[in-house]
C-alpha positions in Angstrom: -87.5 -7.5 65.9 -86.2 -4.9 68.4 -84.1 -7.6 70.0 -82.6 -8.5 66.7 -81.7 -4.8 66.0 -80.1 -4.5 69.4 -78.1 -7.6 69.0 -76.9 -6.4 65.5 -76.0 -3.0 66.9 -74.0 -4.7 69.7 -72.1 -7.0 67.3 -71.3 -4.0 65.1 -69.9 -2.2 68.0 -67.9 -5.2 69.0 -66.6 -5.5 65.4 -65.5 -1.8 65.5 -63.6 -2.5 68.7 -61.9 -5.5 67.2 -60.9 -3.4 64.2 -59.5 -0.7 66.5 -57.5 -3.4 68.3 -56.2 -4.6 64.9 -58.0 -8.0 65.2 -59.0 -7.8 61.6 -59.9 -11.5 61.3 -62.5 -11.3 64.1 -63.9 -8.0 62.8 -64.2 -9.5 59.3 -66.1 -12.6 60.6 -68.6 -10.4 62.4 -69.2 -8.2 59.4 -69.6 -11.3 57.2 -72.2 -12.8 59.6 -74.1 -9.5 59.7 -74.2 -9.4 55.9 -75.5 -13.0 55.7 -78.3 -12.3 58.2 -79.7 -9.5 56.0 -82.7 -10.1 53.8 -82.2 -11.6 50.4 -81.4 -9.0 47.7 -80.6 -6.3 50.3 -77.0 -5.5 50.9 -75.9 -2.9 53.4 -73.4 -0.6 51.5 -71.7 0.5 54.7 -71.1 -3.1 55.9 -69.6 -4.0 52.5 -67.0 -1.2 52.9 -66.2 -2.1 56.5 -65.7 -5.8 55.6 -63.6 -4.8 52.6 -61.4 -2.7 54.8 -61.0 -5.6 57.2 -60.0 -7.9 54.4 -57.5 -5.4 53.0 -55.9 -4.9 56.4 -55.6 -8.7 56.9 -53.8 -9.0 53.6 -56.7 -10.6 51.6 -56.6 -8.1 48.8 -58.3 -10.2 46.2 -61.4 -10.7 48.3 -61.3 -7.0 49.4 -61.4 -5.9 45.7 -64.4 -8.0 45.1 -66.3 -6.2 47.9 -65.0 -2.8 46.8 -66.3 -3.5 43.3 -69.7 -4.5 44.7 -69.9 -1.4 46.8 -68.9 0.8 43.8 -71.6 -0.9 41.7 -74.2 0.1 44.3 -73.1 3.6 45.0 -70.2 5.8 43.8 -67.2 5.7 46.2 -65.3 8.8 47.4 -61.5 9.1 47.6 -61.5 9.1 51.4 -63.2 5.7 51.5 -60.2 4.1 49.7 -57.5 5.4 52.0 -57.2 2.1 53.8 -57.0 0.2 50.6 -54.3 2.4 49.2 -52.2 2.1 52.4 -52.6 -1.7 52.3 -51.5 -1.9 48.7 -48.5 0.2 49.4 -47.5 -2.0 52.3 -48.0 -5.1 50.2 -45.8 -3.6 47.5 -43.2 -2.7 50.1 -43.0 -6.2 51.4 -42.5 -7.6 47.9 -39.9 -5.1 46.7 -36.2 -5.3 47.3 -35.0 -3.4 50.4 -35.0 0.3 49.7 -31.6 0.7 51.2 -30.2 -1.5 48.5 -31.3 0.9 45.8 -28.8 3.2 44.3 -28.6 6.7 45.8 -26.1 9.5 46.2 -25.1 9.5 42.5 -22.7 12.4 43.1 -21.1 10.8 46.1 -20.0 13.4 48.6 -21.5 16.2 46.6 -25.0 14.8 46.6 -27.8 16.9 48.1 -29.5 14.7 50.8 -32.9 16.2 49.8 -33.1 16.2 46.0 -30.4 13.5 45.5 -28.9 15.8 42.9 -25.6 17.6 42.5 -25.1 20.2 45.2 -25.9 23.6 43.6 -25.6 26.8 45.7 -24.8 24.6 48.8 -26.0 25.9 52.2 -24.5 24.3 55.4 -26.8 24.2 58.4 -25.6 24.5 62.0 -26.1 20.8 62.5 -23.3 20.2 59.9 -25.4 18.9 57.0 -25.4 20.6 53.6 -28.3 21.0 51.1 -28.9 22.9 47.8 -30.3 26.3 48.5 -33.5 25.6 46.7 -34.0 22.5 48.9 -33.8 24.5 52.2 -37.0 25.4 54.0 -38.2 25.8 57.6 -38.6 22.1 58.1 -36.1 20.1 60.2 -32.9 18.9 58.7 -33.6 15.9 56.4 -30.7 13.9 57.9 -30.6 14.5 61.6 -34.1 16.1 62.1 -32.5 19.1 63.9 -34.9 22.0 63.9 -34.1 25.5 62.7 -35.1 28.5 64.7 -38.3 30.0 63.2 -37.5 32.4 60.4 -33.8 31.6 60.3 -33.8 29.5 57.2 -33.5 32.8 55.2 -30.4 33.9 57.1 -28.3 30.9 56.1 -26.2 31.8 53.1 -24.3 29.8 50.5 -21.2 28.0 51.8 -18.5 30.2 50.2 -15.6 27.8 50.3 -17.6 24.8 49.1 -19.3 26.8 46.4 -15.9 28.0 45.1 -14.6 24.4 45.2 -17.6 23.1 43.3 -17.4 25.9 40.7 -13.7 25.1 40.1 -13.9 21.3 40.1 -17.3 20.9 38.4 -17.9 24.0 36.1 -20.3 22.1 33.8 -22.5 20.8 36.6 -22.6 24.4 38.0 -23.5 25.8 34.6 -26.2 23.2 34.3 -27.5 24.4 37.7 -27.6 28.0 36.5 -29.5 26.9 33.5 -32.0 25.0 35.7 -32.4 28.1 37.9 -33.1 30.2 34.7 -35.6 27.6 33.5 -37.4 27.7 36.8 -37.8 31.5 36.4 -39.1 31.1 32.9 -41.6 28.4 34.1 -42.9 30.9 36.7 -43.5 33.4 33.8 -45.2 30.7 31.8 -42.5 30.8 29.1 -42.4 27.0 28.7 -40.7 26.8 25.3 -37.8 28.9 26.5 -37.5 26.8 29.7 -37.4 23.7 27.6 -34.5 25.1 25.6 -32.6 25.7 28.9 -33.2 22.1 30.1 -32.0 20.8 26.7 -28.9 22.8 27.0 -28.3 21.6 30.6 -28.8 18.0 29.6 -26.1 18.3 26.9 -23.7 19.5 29.6 -24.6 16.8 32.2 -26.4 13.9 30.5 -26.7 11.7 33.6 -28.5 14.1 36.0 -31.9 12.7 37.0 -33.1 16.1 38.2 -32.7 17.6 34.7 -34.9 14.9 33.1 -37.5 15.2 35.9 -37.7 18.9 35.4 -37.9 18.6 31.7 -40.6 16.0 32.1 -42.6 18.6 34.1 -42.2 21.1 31.3 -43.4 18.5 28.8 -46.4 17.8 31.0 -47.3 21.5 31.0 -46.9 21.5 27.2 -49.2 18.4 27.0 -46.4 16.4 25.4 -47.2 13.4 27.5 -45.2 10.8 25.6 -42.0 12.9 25.9 -42.8 13.6 29.5 -43.1 9.9 30.2 -39.7 9.2 28.5 -38.0 11.8 30.6 -39.6 10.6 33.8 -38.6 7.0 33.1 -35.0 8.1 32.5 -35.0 10.0 35.8 -36.3 6.9 37.6 -33.7 4.7 36.0 -30.9 7.1 36.8 -32.1 7.5 40.5 -34.4 4.6 41.4 -35.3 5.6 45.0 -36.1 9.2 44.1 -39.7 10.1 44.9 -40.2 13.0 42.4 -39.1 10.9 39.4 -41.8 8.3 40.1 -44.4 11.1 40.7 -43.6 12.6 37.3 -43.9 9.2 35.7 -47.2 8.5 37.4 -48.6 11.9 36.3 -47.6 11.3 32.7 -49.1 7.8 32.7 -52.3 9.2 34.1 -52.5 11.8 31.2 -51.9 9.0 28.7 -54.8 7.0 30.2 -52.6 4.1 31.5 -54.3 4.1 34.8 -53.1 0.7 36.1 -49.5 1.6 35.4 -50.0 5.1 36.9 -51.5 3.5 40.0 -48.4 1.2 40.4 -46.2 4.3 40.3 -48.2 6.2 42.8 -48.2 3.2 45.1 -44.4 3.0 44.8 -44.2 6.6 45.7 -46.0 5.7 49.0 -43.4 2.9 49.4 -40.7 5.6 49.3 -42.7 8.1 51.4 -45.8 6.9 53.1 -46.8 10.4 54.1 -46.8 11.9 50.6 -50.3 13.4 50.2 -50.1 13.9 46.5 -49.4 10.2 45.8 -52.0 9.0 48.2 -54.7 11.4 46.8 -54.0 10.5 43.2 -53.9 6.8 43.9 -57.3 7.0 45.6 -58.7 8.8 42.5 -57.3 6.2 40.2 -58.7 3.4 42.2 -62.2 4.9 42.0 -61.9 5.0 38.2 -60.5 1.4 38.1 -63.2 0.0 40.5 -66.1 1.8 38.7 -68.5 -0.5 36.8 -67.8 1.3 33.5 -64.0 0.6 33.6 -62.8 -0.8 30.3 -61.0 -3.9 31.7 -63.9 -4.8 34.0 -62.1 -6.8 36.5 -59.1 -5.5 38.5 -55.7 -6.5 37.0 -53.8 -9.5 38.4 -52.7 -8.6 41.9 -49.4 -10.5 41.7 -48.5 -8.4 38.7 -49.8 -5.3 40.5 -47.6 -5.9 43.6 -44.4 -6.9 41.8 -42.4 -4.5 39.8 -38.8 -5.9 39.5 -37.9 -3.7 36.6 -38.3 -0.6 38.7 -35.7 -1.6 41.2 -33.3 -3.7 39.1 -33.6 -1.8 35.9 -31.3 1.1 35.2 -30.2 3.4 32.5 -27.7 0.7 31.5 -30.3 -2.0 30.9 -30.3 -4.9 28.5 -33.2 -3.5 26.6 -32.7 -1.2 23.6 -35.9 0.8 23.7 -36.2 4.2 22.3 -35.6 5.9 25.7 -32.3 4.2 26.3 -31.2 4.9 22.7 -32.1 8.5 23.2 -29.9 8.8 26.3 -27.2 6.9 24.6 -27.2 9.4 21.7 -27.1 12.3 24.1 -24.1 10.8 25.9 -22.3 10.1 22.7 -22.9 13.6 21.6 -21.5 14.6 25.0 -18.4 12.5 24.5 -17.9 13.7 20.9 -18.5 17.4 21.2 -17.4 18.1 24.8 -14.6 15.8 25.7 -12.5 14.8 22.7 -12.5 12.5 19.6 -12.0 8.9 20.6 -9.0 8.4 18.3 -7.1 11.1 20.1 -7.2 9.3 23.5 -3.6 8.4 24.6 -3.0 4.7 24.9 -2.0 5.0 28.6 -5.2 6.8 29.7 -6.9 3.8 31.2 -8.9 5.9 33.7 -10.4 8.0 30.9 -11.0 4.9 28.8 -12.9 3.3 31.7 -15.0 6.5 32.1 -15.9 6.5 28.4 -16.7 2.8 28.5 -19.4 3.7 31.1 -21.1 5.7 28.4 -20.5 3.0 25.7 -22.2 0.4 27.9 -25.4 2.3 27.5 -25.6 1.0 24.0 -24.0 -2.4 24.4 -25.7 -3.4 27.7 -22.4 -4.7 29.2 -23.1 -3.0 32.6 -26.4 -4.0 34.1 -26.4 -1.5 36.8 -26.4 2.3 37.0 -22.9 3.7 37.5 -22.0 3.9 41.1 -21.7 7.3 42.9 -17.9 7.0 42.9 -17.9 6.3 39.2 -20.2 9.2 38.4 -18.1 11.6 40.5 -14.9 10.3 39.1 -16.1 10.4 35.5 -17.4 13.9 35.9 -14.1 15.1 37.4 -12.0 13.5 34.7 -14.2 14.8 31.9 -14.2 18.3 33.3 -10.4 18.2 33.6 -9.8 16.9 30.1 -12.4 19.4 28.7 -10.2 22.1 30.1 -6.9 20.7 28.8 -8.1 19.6 25.4 -10.7 22.1 24.5 -9.2 25.1 26.3 -12.5 26.8 26.3 -14.5 28.4 29.1 -17.4 26.6 30.8 -19.8 29.1 29.3 -19.0 28.1 25.7 -21.5 26.2 23.5 -20.0 22.7 23.4 -22.5 21.4 20.9 -21.4 23.7 18.1 -20.4 21.9 14.8 -17.0 23.6 14.8 -16.0 22.1 18.1 -14.2 19.1 16.6 -11.9 21.3 14.6 -10.9 23.2 17.8 -9.6 20.2 19.6 -5.8 20.0 19.9 -4.0 16.9 18.9 -1.6 16.8 21.8 -1.4 13.8 24.2 -2.7 14.1 27.7 -0.9 12.4 30.7 -3.4 11.0 33.1 -2.6 9.1 36.3 -4.7 6.0 36.5 -3.8 5.0 40.0 -6.5 2.9 41.6 -6.0 4.8 44.9 -7.0 8.2 43.5 -10.2 9.4 41.9 -8.7 12.3 40.2 -5.9 12.6 37.6 -2.8 14.6 38.4 -3.9 17.2 35.9 -7.1 17.9 37.8 -7.9 21.4 39.2 -8.0 20.1 42.7 -5.7 22.0 45.1 -5.5 21.9 48.8 -5.3 25.7 48.8 -9.0 25.6 47.8 -9.8 24.2 51.2 -7.7 26.5 53.4 -8.8 28.2 56.6 -8.7 32.0 56.0 -7.5 32.5 59.7 -4.6 30.0 60.1 -3.9 29.7 56.3 -3.7 25.9 56.6 -5.8 23.1 55.4 -9.2 23.2 57.2 -9.2 21.0 60.2 -12.6 20.2 61.8 -14.3 22.7 59.4 -17.2 24.7 60.8 -19.5 26.9 58.6 -21.2 29.9 60.1 -24.7 31.1 59.1 -23.1 33.8 56.9 -21.5 31.0 54.8 -17.8 31.3 55.8 -15.9 28.2 56.9 -13.1 28.0 59.4 -11.2 25.5 61.5 -13.2 24.8 64.6 -10.5 26.0 67.0 -9.8 29.1 64.9 -13.4 30.1 64.9 -13.7 29.6 68.7 -10.7 31.7 69.4 -12.0 34.6 67.2 -15.4 34.4 68.9 -13.7 34.6 72.3 -12.7 38.2 71.4 -15.6 39.3 69.2 -19.0 37.6 68.4 -18.7 38.6 64.7 -17.6 36.7 61.6 -13.9 37.4 61.1 -14.5 38.0 57.3 -17.8 39.7 56.8 -18.3 41.0 60.4 -21.8 39.7 60.5 -23.2 39.4 64.1 -23.0 35.8 65.3 -24.5 36.3 68.7 -27.4 33.9 68.0 -25.0 31.3 66.6 -22.6 31.7 69.6 -25.6 31.3 72.0 -26.2 27.7 70.6 -22.7 26.7 71.8 -22.8 23.8 69.5 -20.4 24.2 66.6 -21.0 21.1 64.5 -18.4 20.2 61.8 -19.5 20.5 58.2 -19.7 16.9 57.0 -19.3 17.5 53.3 -16.2 19.5 53.8 -14.7 16.9 56.1 -15.4 14.2 53.6 -13.9 16.1 50.7 -10.7 16.8 52.6 -10.5 13.2 53.8 -11.1 11.8 50.3 -8.9 14.1 48.2 -6.2 15.3 50.6 -5.5 12.3 52.9 -1.8 13.1 53.3 -2.3 16.7 54.1 -5.1 15.8 56.6 -2.8 13.2 58.2 -0.2 15.9 58.7 -2.8 18.2 60.3 -3.9 15.4 62.6 -0.3 14.7 63.7 0.2 18.4 64.5 -3.1 18.5 66.4 -2.2 15.4 68.3 1.2 16.8 69.2 -0.5 20.0 70.4 -3.0 18.1 72.5 -0.2 15.9 74.0 1.7 19.1 74.9 -1.4 20.7 76.4 -2.2 17.5 78.3 1.1 17.6 80.2 0.4 18.5 83.8 4.0 19.2 84.7 5.2 21.4 81.8 3.4 24.5 80.5 0.5 24.0 82.9 -2.2 26.7 82.4 -2.3 29.1 85.4 -5.4 31.1 86.3 -4.2 34.1 88.3 -7.0 35.0 90.6 -7.5 33.9 94.2 -6.4 31.3 96.7 -7.5 27.7 96.1 -7.1 24.8 98.4 -7.2 21.0 98.0 -10.7 19.5 98.4 -12.3 22.9 98.6 -14.8 24.0 95.9 -13.8 27.0 93.8 -16.5 28.4 91.5 -15.2 30.8 88.8 -16.8 33.3 86.4 -14.9 33.3 83.1 -15.2 36.2 80.8 -11.7 37.2 79.6 -10.9 35.8 76.1 -7.6 34.3 77.2 -9.2 32.3 80.0 -12.1 31.2 77.7 -9.4 29.6 75.5 -7.6 28.1 78.6 -10.8 26.5 79.9 -11.8 25.2 76.5 -8.4 23.6 76.1 -8.6 22.0 79.5 -11.9 20.4 78.4 -10.7 19.4 74.9 -7.6 17.6 76.2 -9.6 15.7 78.8 -7.4 16.7 81.7 -10.0 19.2 83.0 -7.3 20.6 85.2 -5.5 23.9 85.5 -3.5 25.7 88.2 -4.7 28.5 90.4 -2.3 31.1 91.9 -2.6 34.5 93.4 -1.0 37.5 91.7 2.5 38.7 92.2 3.6 42.3 91.3 7.1 41.1 90.3 6.7 37.6 88.8 3.1 37.8 87.7 1.9 35.1 89.9 3.0 33.4 93.2 5.5 30.5 93.5 2.9 28.2 95.1 -0.6 27.3 94.0 -3.2 24.5 93.8 -4.5 22.5 90.9 -8.2 22.8 90.2 -10.3 20.1 88.5 -13.3 21.2 86.4 -16.5 19.4 87.5 -18.9 21.3 85.2 -19.0 24.3 82.9 -22.1 26.4 82.2 -21.9 28.6 79.1 -23.9 31.8 78.5 -25.1 33.2 75.2 -22.5 35.9 75.1 -19.6 33.5 75.6 -19.1 33.9 79.3 -19.2 30.8 81.5 -19.4 29.7 85.1 -16.9 26.9 86.0 -17.5 24.6 88.9 -14.1 23.4 90.0 -12.6 21.8 93.1 -9.0 21.8 94.5 -6.8 18.8 93.9 -3.0 18.9 94.4 -0.6 21.6 95.6 2.4 22.6 93.5 5.5 24.7 93.4 6.3 26.8 90.4 9.7 26.0 88.8 9.4 28.3 85.7 7.0 31.2 84.9 5.9 31.5 81.2 2.9 32.4 78.9 1.0 30.8 76.1 -1.5 32.4 73.8 -2.3 35.2 76.2 -2.6 33.3 79.5 0.0 32.3 82.0 1.7 28.9 82.2 4.3 27.3 84.4 6.5 24.3 84.8 5.6 22.9 88.2 6.4 20.1 90.7 3.8 18.7 93.1 4.4 18.9 96.9 3.1 16.5 99.6 3.2 16.3 103.4 6.2 14.5 104.9 5.6 11.1 106.5 6.2 10.7 110.3 7.5 8.0 112.6 5.2 6.2 115.0 6.3 8.3 118.0 5.8 11.5 116.1 2.5 10.3 114.7 1.0 9.8 118.2 2.0 13.3 119.2 0.5 14.6 115.9 -2.8 12.9 116.5 -3.2 14.6 119.9 -2.5 18.0 118.4 -4.8 17.3 115.5 -7.8 16.5 117.7 -7.2 19.6 119.8 -7.0 21.9 116.9 -10.0 20.3 115.2 -12.2 20.9 118.3 -10.9 24.5 118.5 -11.8 25.1 114.9 -15.3 23.5 115.3 -16.1 25.6 118.3 -15.0 28.8 116.5 -17.2 28.0 113.6 -20.2 27.1 115.8 -20.0 30.6 117.5 -20.3 32.5 114.2 -23.5 34.5 113.5 -26.3 32.5 111.7 -26.2 34.7 108.6 -22.4 34.3 108.2 -22.6 30.6 108.8 -25.3 30.2 106.2 -23.2 32.0 103.5 -20.2 29.8 104.4 -22.2 26.6 104.2 -23.8 27.5 100.8 -20.4 28.4 99.3 -18.0 25.8 100.9 -20.3 23.2 102.2 -20.2 21.7 105.8 -17.0 21.3 107.7 -15.4 17.9 106.8 -15.1 15.3 109.6 -11.8 14.1 111.1 -9.7 11.7 109.0 -9.1 8.3 110.7 -5.6 8.2 109.1 -3.8 11.6 109.0 -1.2 10.5 106.5 -3.4 8.7 103.9 -3.9 12.0 102.0 -0.7 13.6 100.6 -2.3 17.0 101.3 -3.3 16.2 104.9 -6.8 16.3 106.4 -9.5 18.0 104.3 -10.9 20.0 107.2 -7.6 22.0 107.5 -8.0 23.4 104.0 -11.7 24.0 104.6 -11.1 26.1 107.8 -8.3 28.0 106.0 -10.7 28.9 103.2 -13.3 30.1 105.7 -11.0 32.1 108.0 -10.9 35.8 107.1 -7.2 36.0 106.2 -5.5 38.0 103.4 -4.2 35.9 100.4 -0.6 36.7 101.4 -1.2 35.3 104.9 -2.8 32.2 103.5 -0.1 31.5 100.9 2.5 30.0 103.4 0.1 27.2 104.3 0.2 25.9 100.7 4.0 25.6 100.9 4.1 23.7 104.2 5.0 20.1 103.9 4.7 19.5 107.7 1.2 18.8 108.9 2.4 19.6 112.5 3.5 23.1 111.4 0.2 23.6 109.6 -1.9 22.6 112.6 0.2 24.8 114.9 -0.2 27.8 112.6 -4.0 27.2 112.3 -4.2 27.1 116.2 -2.4 30.5 116.4 -4.8 32.0 113.9 -7.9 30.7 115.8 -6.5 32.0 119.1 -6.0 35.4 117.5 -9.6 35.3 116.0 -11.1 34.4 119.4 -9.2 37.2 121.2 -10.3 39.7 118.6 -13.9 38.7 118.9 -13.8 39.0 122.7 -12.5 42.6 122.5 
């Protein structure tokens, strides 16, 4: 008997290891054998559950349910014991449903919040460039790019001023609906549910195709225990926005209260299809399964799994379905009221207003069933813009007026409206859209590469950078932007870019042309070359720089943006501003500091002569021509090689005799002395070691400058020899 128990224990341990390794078939066979070996009439409850889990994980859900029911008949199950079953059911449903990416989303197109999938209300733009409703913002990472916010900073980000003004002007009725929703939320907090319901009713009259409004009103109905109405609103929200999690949660909760447990379970499982980490859906699904699997359940057996796993109406159905149930009729009536009271009487629509007719036809199809799909994001945005525009022109009332009043029809003017129905534009010519709504307050031009600061103000990227070069504060509100500046990552605000690209393509094209012309001009390394007036620089010799002046911050940034990564270096001149000869430097790396300063690692490239001195945006520029060493004949070259070798040895000996501390500093700054070149004329600047020794020699800048101007390597070597002789004599004394 002891041997049997030991063998059984060993097999159970082996089964657990197989389950851990996801070999569910093997684990299932072991548990089945263990159950068969038990005495007649005695069934191990724990083994039943383990085998049921194995069957569920291997996809045999029918058999798994049988075992779960047997286990539930023996002893009441707890929610945690059904976690595996719920996960497997959700996975099975996910494999049978249409791909989630094919579902409709972004109903409001560009102006859709990526979190709630609703119309952007009180938009807040994060440093990563993505924009959300203010109510959707929390301390969690960005829902789009997963970029994390600094702890506690989510409260510091304010409403995007420009975008908020644009939305208020273009979509006043959606904004008013957002205000009503905000008021309703406050009333719900104070438990004034009836008043909150009135607010949502008013908001839905303004925007009858907003899934958020129906979902929120469904929640109010749930709290008022009006479960049938809560279910109707939840179903509407699901049809308007099929892939939205909260709509299905509301529907599942309403079904649960109505006692429709199987339907509620399907909805909770679909919530897990949309978000497998949703704790509410998982917990509620587990509780419902306990009720369904219990021996006293009214239906006895579990419903057909094929019906359980397939729910085509959820994905393919929409607000514009072929059915004419009461819910669809109710939405149709609301939309017709919207058309009748808010827009204009149908008989007054001008014959040429094809765009408007198409927009109204979208609402008509809700009754006739002509359109089998939910209106696309572009259609919704287009319809809303057109309706808002015509409401202004025809009704000539403020957005705060009550559009459902009986007297509204008598107020409508009988004049015709001219609407452009061009297929290339989403907005009629009479729309309130104006490029001045999206102007940069610094350059007073259309925003180009818009960037939004944490204080909510939006500028062109280059305009903002130039301002921050001088002062780390917002140019408008003067809020301290030191932390924002420290990030050194100014991401463009995507929604602003998309709006400009969509509605102002011609203006944007002009801005791009101007920018490209400016970049081409800045990329010219012969005319208007940026000049850093500082110290001597030589070809092939490293030249690290500490940049802190605003004009040079701009200069270095432009060098990086153009891709040339080059600028000229000259010493100062009391008369001309900078010397007539210099050396081009190439940026190898830039390290930025939190306060805007930077350390630039650069190296010398080519020598040049200044043709014309000038300035640009606070820093010096010049028209230049590059200089090279003259080529020699064979006879002259042989003589030059002998001179070169002699001077090289002399320079090497001089460096070798320096004190250890001095040599160490030189080596750390300039690196080791370059070796001799095999071909003295292969480099237009001559041998690299010549420039290295000139950088190391303790000469004043004015004494070093003539070496840059020399085009004869022989003259340069001769001059270096004289300096070395002088240095050796001085040291001897």
